[in-house]
N, C-alpha and C positions, 0 to 999 in steps of 0.2 A: 695341349688340346688332345683329346682323344683321337685316334685315327689308325691308319695301317703304316706299316714299315715293311722293309724287306731288301733282299739282295737277289739280283738276277745274274747268273754266272755260269760258266762252264766248269768251274773249280769244283773240287770234291765236297761232299757233304760234310766230311771231317772238317774241312777248312772254313765252311759257311757257318755251321750251326752254333759254334761258340759265339761269334760274332751277333748272330740273331738273338741269342739268349742275353747278350750284353745290351743290345738295343732295346729289347723288352724291359729289362730293369731299368734303364735310363728313363723310359716312358711311363713307368707305372707310378704315378705321383701320389695316388690315394688309395686307401683300402677300399674306396667305393668304385674303384675301377676293376672291370674284369678284362681277360685278354687270353691269348694263346698264340701258338705258331702252327704252321702248316708247311708241308714241303712235297714238291714233285721233283726228285732228283733227276729223272730222265729229261725233264724240260728245263732243269736249272732254275726253277722258281722256288724261292724261299720267303715266306710272308708271315708276318706278325700282325697283330691288332690289339688295340685297347678300346674300351668303351665304358661309359658310366654304366653301372649295373641297373637294369631295367629301362635303359634309353632305347630309342628307336632302332639303333645299330648294334644292340646287344646280341649275343648267340650268333656270332659267326663260327664258321663260314656257312653260306648258303649253296645248296645243291639242287640240281634238276633231278627229275625222277630217275634218270639213268645213270646219275651220279658221275657223269662225265664233263659236266660244266660247274665250275666252282666260282662263286662270287664272294669277294670281301667288300663290304660297303660300310662307310662311315659317314656320318652326318645325318640329315633327314631329307625325306623327299614327299613332296605334297601332291599326289597324283590327281588326275581328272577323275570325277566321279564315274563309276562304272567300270574302270579299267580293270579292277579285279575280278569282278563277275565276268567281263569278257574273257579273261584269262581262264576262268574256271569252265567256261562254255567251250573252250578250245581244247579242254581235257587236262589241264594242269591241276594238280592238287596240292595244297600245303595247309598249314594249320592256322592260316589267316592272321597271324600275328606279325607285327613288325615290318620289316623289308623282305620277307620271304618271297613275296611275289616278283620281286625285281629279277631274280634269276631267271624266271620263266618269261618274264618280259624281254630279256636279253636274247631269248630264243625266238620270239615272234617278231620282234621289232629289228629290222636290218639296220636302222639308223642309230640303234642304241649306243650311247646314252643321250642322244640329242633331244629326246622328248621328255626327259627327266626334269622335274621342277623343285628346285631347292638348293641347298647348300650341301655339298658331298664331295666325296673322292672314293675311289676304289680300284680294285684290280679284278679283272675277269679272266678266268683261266679255262680255255676251251681244249680239253685233253685229247679230243678227236683230231681237230685241226692242228693241234700242237702249237698253239698261240697263247699269249697272254696280252691283255690290253690294260693300261693304267690309264685312268681318266679322272677328270674333275669336273665341278660345276661350271657354268659358263661365265660366272662373275669370278671365278677363282677364289672364292672366299673360304672355302675348305682346303687350306693349302697343302701342297706336297713339295717338299724340298728333294732335291736329287743331285747325285754327283756321278759323273762318268769317269771311271778309270779304265786302264787297260785290262784289268782283271774281272771287273764286275760293274754292275749298275746298281747304285745305292738310292733308296728312295725312303721317305719317312714324313710323317705329319710333323714332326719337329726336328730342326736342324741338329739338335744336340744329340740325337741318337746316331747320326751319321757321324759326327765328331768323335763319339765315343769309341768307335771302331776305326775311324781314319783319323787319328791325331795330328797328322801333318796338316789337316784343313784348319786347325786352329790358328788361323792367320787373318788378321783384319784386312778387308778390302777398302783401301782408303778412299777410293772413289764412292763407295757405298757409305762410308762414314761422313764424307762431305755432303751427301744427300740428306743423311739423318740429321746432321747439324743444321742444315738449311731448311729442310722441308718437314723434318719430324717424321720422316720415313724413308726407306730405300725405294728407288724407282726401277721400272723397267725389268721386273722379275729377276733382280739380283738379290743377294742377301748381304749381310755384313761380312760374311766369311768367303774368303777368296777359295773359288773352285766349287761352291755350293750354290746352286741356282734354285729357282722356283718354277715349278710346272706353269706354263702360260694358261690363260683362260681358255676354257672350252676344249682341253687337249684330250686326245684319244690316241695314246701312243702304243703301238703294236710291237710285239717282241716275239721273235721265232729263233730257235737253236740258241737261246740264252743272250740274244743280242737285239739291238733296236732294228726292226725292219722298215718302220714308218713312223715319223713324228707327225701325225694327223692332228687335224682340227675339225670338229664337228658342227662348229657354228662361227659365223663371221658377223660382226657388228653391222657391216654394210647392208645385211638383209633388212635390219630395222631402220637404218639411216635412210634407206632409199624408198621408204613409204611416203604415200601422198599425205600432206598435212591435212588436218580437218578444221573447219571453221570452229569457232570457239563453243558454240552451243552443241554441235555434233560431238566435239571432243569430250565436253563435259558428260554427255548422256553415255558415251561409250566407256569412259572412265568410271562412272557410277556403276554402270552394269558389271564391269569387270571386278571392281573392288567388292561390291555387295555379294557377287555370286560366288568369288573365290575365296572370301574370308574364312568360311567354314572349314576349308581344307586346313587352316593352321591352328584350329582348336580340336583336331582329331587325336587319337592316341589314348593310351592308358595312364600317362603320367599326369599328375596335378600340374594344372597351369595357374599361374598368377600373372596379372598385368603390372608391368612397371610404369606407373602412372607419372606424368609430368603436367606442367601447365600449359603446355603448347597445344599445337593442332592435331599432331600425328596420332598419339594415343587416344585423343578425343574421337577421332574418326573410327577408330576400332571399336570404342565402346558405344558409339552412336549406332554401329550397325551389327554388333553382336550382342543380341538380346539374350544373354545368360539369364536362367532362373534366379530370382532373389537370393542372395547370400551363398551363392554356389561358386563365385569366381573372386578369389582373393586379390587384393591389389595393395601396392605399397609405393612409397616414394623415398629416395635417399635425402637425408637432411644434414645440415651442418651444425656446429655448436653454438651459433649465436643467438638465433631466433628462427621461427618458422618462415621459410622462404616461400616466394609465391608459388613454386611448383607445389609444396605441401598444402598451402591454403587453398588453391585451385583444385588439386587432385582429390582432396578431401570432399570437396563440394561435388565433384563429378561422380566419385564412388557413392555418395549420398543419394544423388539423383537416380543412379542406376541401381540402388539398393544392394550394393556389394560391400563385403568386409573390407576394411581399410586399416593400414598401419604405416608407422613412420619407422625407417631404419636409420638411426643416428649415426653419423660418422664424426666421432668427438675424441674425448680423452682416452678411451681404451685403444682406439687405432693409433693415435698419437703416441702413446706409450710403447707401442710396438711397431713403430714405423720402419725401423731398420729391418725388421723380419719381412715386413710387407713389401718394402722397396725391393729387396733382394729377390723375393719370390716373383713379384712382378716382371722383373728383367728376366729372370731365369725361365719362368713358365712360357713367356712369349718368345723366347730366343732372342731376346734384346730388342724386340719390335715395339714393345710398350715401356714408355719412359717411367721414371720413378714416381712422378706425379699421378700415374695411374694406380699406385698402391692402394689408394682410397677406394677405387672401384673394386680391386680384388677384395678387400675387406667388406664391402658392401654386398658383394655377390655372394660371398660365402654366408652371410647372413640371410639373403634372399633364397639361397638353396634350402634353408630350414623351413621355409614356408611353402615352397613348391619347386620341383625339380625342372620345370619348364618356366622361362621367364618371357612373356610376350611384350615386346616392345614397339615403339613407333620408329625405331632406328631407319634410317635412309629415307624417310618419307619426304622431308623438306629438300633433301638433296635430289631425289628423283623427280618430284612433283614441281619443285620450284628451281631446280638446278643450282641450289646453293653450293659454293666451294667451301668445303671444311678445312682446308690447309692452303698455305702459299709458301713461296720462297723468301725467307727473311734472312739478311746477313746477321751474324752474331756480332757481339760487341767488338769495336776495333782492338786489334792487337792482341786478341785472345789466342789466336792460332798462328803458327809460324808460317811465313811466307810460302813456302813450298806447299803446305797443306791448302793454303787458301786458293790455290788453282783449283782444287776440287769443289770448293764452295762456288767459285764462279762457273765451273762446268755444270753443277748442280742447278744453278739458276737458269742457265741456257736450255738444259733438259727439261726443267719444269716448263719453261716458256714454250717448247716445242710440243708439249702434251696437248695444247689447246687446238691443234689442227684438227679439223673434223667437227663432229656433232656434239653439242655440249652434254647431252645425255650420256653419250658413249664415255667422255671423261669421267663423269660421275659413277657410272655403273662398272666400267672396265678398267679404270685406273685408280680413281680416288678410292673406291671401296676396297679393292683387293690390296692396295699398297698402304694408304693412309690408315683407313678405318679397320684394316685386319687385326693391328696389334691389339686393340681393346677387345675386340670379338674373341680372339684367342684366348685372351686371359679370362674372359667371362666364361667361356665354354669349358675351362678346366673346372668349373663349379657346377654348371647347370646347362641346360639347352636353352640357346637364345633363338627365339622366333620373331619374324617380322614379315608382314604381308607385303611390304613395299619392295621387296625385291622378287615378287612373283613374275614369272616369266611374261604372262600376258599383261600384267599391269605396266612393267618396264617397256614393253613393246608398244602399249598404248602411249605411254608418255613421249615416246619419239615423234607422235603425230600431233603434238600440241602446235597451234599456229604461231608462227614467228612474229606475228603482229602484236602478240601479247608480250614480248620481250622487252623490258625497260632498258637495262643496261647490263653489258657484259654477259649477254646470253643468260640473264636471271630474270625469272618472274618475280617481281617485287609486290604483287598483289597476292591475296589469299583466297580470291573469290571461290575457286574450285573446292579448295579444302573446307571453307565456311559452308558452301552450299552441300558439299556432302554430309557434314555433321548435321545441318538443318534438315536435310531430307531423311537421315537416318533416325534422327531423335531431336525434335524441335527444342526439348527443354535444355539439352546440352548446348545448343547454339546461344542459349541465353546467358551463359557463363563466359565472361571475357577470358582471354588468355593472360599468361603471366606478363605480356607486355601491353595488354589493354585492348587487344583486337577483339572485335565482335562484341556480344553481350547485348544487353537492352540498349535501345537507341534513345536514352534520354539526355537531357541538356548537358549533364556534367560528365558525359562519357569522354569527350575530347580532353577534358581537364584530367580525369584519372589516367587516361592513356599518356598524357604528357608526363605526368608524375612518374607513372611506371617506367617510362622510357628514360627520364632523367635518373632514377635511381639504379636503373640497368646500366647506363654509361658510367654513373658515378662509382659503382662497385667495380667495374672494370678498371676505372682510373685509380681506385684505391686498392686494387688487388694486383695481378701480375702485370696489367698494362700500365702502372703508374708511370708517367713520363719522369725523367731524372729531375726537372726543375720542381715538379710537384713533390717528389721524394724529399728534396732540401727543405720545401716549405712545411711538409708534414712532419718531418724531424724536428723542425724548429718549434712547432706547435704540438710535439708528441705529449705534453701534460694534459692537453685538452681531449686526447684520444678520439680525434675526428673519424677515424676509421670505423668506430663502433656504430656511427650514424649510418653507415652504408653496407658494410660487409653482412652477408648472410641473407640478403633481401632476395637474391636470384640464384646464388651459387652455394654449394655445400662445402667446396674446397677453398682454402685460403692460404695458398703456399707462400706468398710474399711474407706475410707475418708469421707464418709457421716456421719457414726457414730462419727468419731473424730471431724469433724467441725460442719456442719449445724444442725445435729441431736443430737449434745452433751448434749444440756440441757434435751432433752427427755430421752436419755440413763440414765443419772443422775437421773432424776426425778422417773423413773420406777425402775431402778435396785438398787439405794441406798436408797430407800423408805424402812421404818422398816418393813413393810409388807412383801417385798421381802426378806430382809435380815434374816427375822424370819422363812422362810420355812424350815421345819425340815430335808430336805435333803441336804440343801447348807451350804457350809463352808464360813460364813460371811466374813472372813478377805481375802479370795481368790476372792470372787466377788468384793470386794473393790479394791482389787489389779488390777484386770482385768479392771475395768472401768477406774480407775486412769491412768494407763499405756497406755491403748489404746488411751484415750483422749489426753494424753500427746504426743502420736505418736511415742513412742520408742519401742512399742510392738505392735503385731498384734493379736487380739482376735475377729476378725469378726464373726467366726463361733459361738463361744461361747456366744457373745453378741446376736446374733440371736436367738440362742436356748434359753437363759436365758428370753429374752424378751418375747419369745412365751410361755415359761412355766409359767411366771407370768401373762400373759394375759389369758392363759387357766385357771388359778385359780380364777382370778378376774371375768371372764365372766361366768364361768361353775360351779366352785366348792366351792368358799366362800360363806358363809351364806349371804343371801341378806339383 
């Protein structure tokens, strides 16, 4: 993921700069990236950056008029209307492009970066005060890894740059691996590497004399948690006002934007309120190899109603023929945070970048507005890991359970998003800029004020009234189109039948894909000549790893997981791994999740941990 990196140290320039160059080389993943380095030897600040050419954070560094304040900024910021004009009235001048206004805002706003809105990180150097401040967004979504040694403070948008110059850190943290195996991510701002940490949410760490002076935090979730709740109607009115008024911020800039449409409610809300001129806003949907899924069917209809161009990005034979490449790249580019089953997302986003360099999504909408949990703690297959390592799995389950203390939206915004959902975002942002209006500061703040009387179970809103009303208020025609699971649409007599059928096919596809229980796998194998899976697969999802691992990717699975290197990992039970591979490939058992985790663990070792 493009971003900043660097070293803060009292060591000599001759000692630092070769390391800085190696970090730069490590993070230059594409010819479409720009970048550079900057040094203030007197302050012990050595900074580098990469950015996609033409993106919001291209053309670093940023200087104030007196050239004594320097800002390196990565990501995107969606300012309040009028803030740039206000800065100009205060006497600041710049070319008006990109994030140049931010360095001037840092001079006028004593709380900087508290009032920034977006996903970002950066470093601000004040050469008069002789300080530097490393900061990130309040959700921690534009990640910074760091390592503190006795000689220096290392920081980087990607952990691999730190590993490149500090090879002794190429050691797995087994507690973190236990969390990854159990939860699909590492928790509590740790990484999979021992000694490499993640900057916490809303950090503003100040350095003086090349050392940390204060590990500050500019925002605390308690500020939003302690708001008075609103009654349902007042809440909806505030939600509608915030969403409709702030949406335009996310369509600013000089880059071409395309909408990644699905059959759900979240992108529909965006299309309902953003009235783009006809045929000016490209849109697309990812699709699988079997049939047009509900996302495609419905998204095409949404684009037609909005009079916008639409196309399908297929994920099929070409991707599967190059799966080994995309699997390795997915793990490598995300520092091991994205599992190999996200290889399809890397492939699809490569193609999406050819349509537009900015991808507008509905990501985080259901999680923020309905408090949906995107991940949970799940024990792996019995006997897969050695007993000593299983203690880390038990510890991970307890850590996960403890995360739910406090407000449900805090879990979604400040834990689930930066830990679990980060891996996919990091992978996507190596190809294009990903935007979503559902992590807008004011919108998330509003979500905290929803009445608890609407909570149905486990802090989750199981109705979609607010989302449906937003769509209807923004574009009544879009509210007439049902979702991929039959919600909404025209209220005619067979709508409940349609909804029931869609819900059945949704659950049936899950049962015939990665969620197939073992008893059904045995039945399905016995009836394999009938190819029952063809009746269900592809109706809602575009990836089908259960049968891909079993069939077209079988040789890859065997090559990696039955390799002596894999089987000799000290935390694995060799016989169970062999059993899992053999039975899944035979087809009478389903170990899709275990195979994805095992493949990812092995690639983490080969790419980052094993001696070179």
